[in-house]
N, C-alpha and C positions, 0 to 999 in steps of 0.2 A: 717151180716158179719161173725158171729160166725159159720154159716153152711159152708161158703166158706173156712174158716180156717180149719175146721174139715175135709172137703173133701180133701183139699190139703195135710194135714198130713196123711190121710189115704192112699193116693197114694204114698207118699214118704217113709212110714214106711215099713221095710222089713217084708215079710210074714213069713219067717222062718230064721233059722240061716244060714248065708252065710259062705261058706268055707273061713277061714282066708288066705289060700294060694292064692285063687283067688283075694282077696283084694290087696295083695302085688305083684301079678303077673306083672302088668305093671312096677313097680319099679324094679323088678328083671330083666325083659327083657331089660329095659333101661341100667341097670348096665352091663349086658352081652354085649350089643352093644358098650357101651363106652370102655369096656375092649378090645374087638376085634378090634375096630377102632383106639383107641388112645394108650392104655397102652402096648399092646402086640407088635405092631411094634416098639415102642420106646425102649422096652426091647431088642428086636432083634438087633436093631441098636447099642445099648450100648454094647451088647456082641460082635458084629462084630468089633466095635472100640477098645474094650479092647483086642481082639485077635490080631488086627493090632499092637497095642502098644507093646504087649508082643513079637511079631515077629520082631520088629524094630531092625535093625542092621546097622553097619557102612557101608556107601556108598549108602544108600537109599536116593532117592530124595523125599522130603516131603514138604508139605505146612502147615503152622500153621493156627490156627483159625483166626489170625489177618491178614493173607494174605502174610506172609513172606515165600519166597521160598528158600530152601537151601538143602544142602547135609549133611547127618548125619556124624559127625566127631567122636562122641563117645556117648555111651549110658550108663547112670548110673541108679541107682534105681529110682529116681524121676525126674532126669534132663537129657535133651538131649542137646548136643552141636552141633550147626549147623554151617556149613561153608556157608556163604551167598555170597561169591565171593570176590575177591580182597584181600584174606587173612584175611577177617573179620570173626570172629567166635562169635556167641552169644549163651548164655545158655538159654534154654526154658524149662518150665515145661513139662514133658512128656505128661501129660493129655491135653495140649494145642496144640499138634500136631494133625492137622485135618485129614490128610490122605496122600496118596501117590500122587506124582506130576508127570504128564507127559506133554510133550510139546504140544501134539495134544489134542484138546478137545474131550470128549467122543462122541459127536454127529458127528464130522468129521470122526472119525475112523469107526463108524457104517455106514456112507454113503459110505466110500471107500470100505468097506467089501461087500456092496450090488452090487457094479459095477463089 
């Protein structure tokens, strides 16, 4: 059994010094793939949302992240007042405004453009 262990260890032992960069290359490649697939698109989306919030003005139709649809009545530093119909106004944190609202879904407008 001693000879089998010696033969196994002889095969697994490195013959020379391996480049440390090649040892970490798979980890570096995985980190790059994660950055390109997950973090970079998320950062782009966050910048786009921040630009939308900065350009927000009175009269814009918006939808909040909770699904409330309204028209912007006033914009303050951190708070947006929305008119949600019937004279009802609510104050919402600016960061919770999800995006612009349009009556037609994006898929329907693309289908109409193709016709």
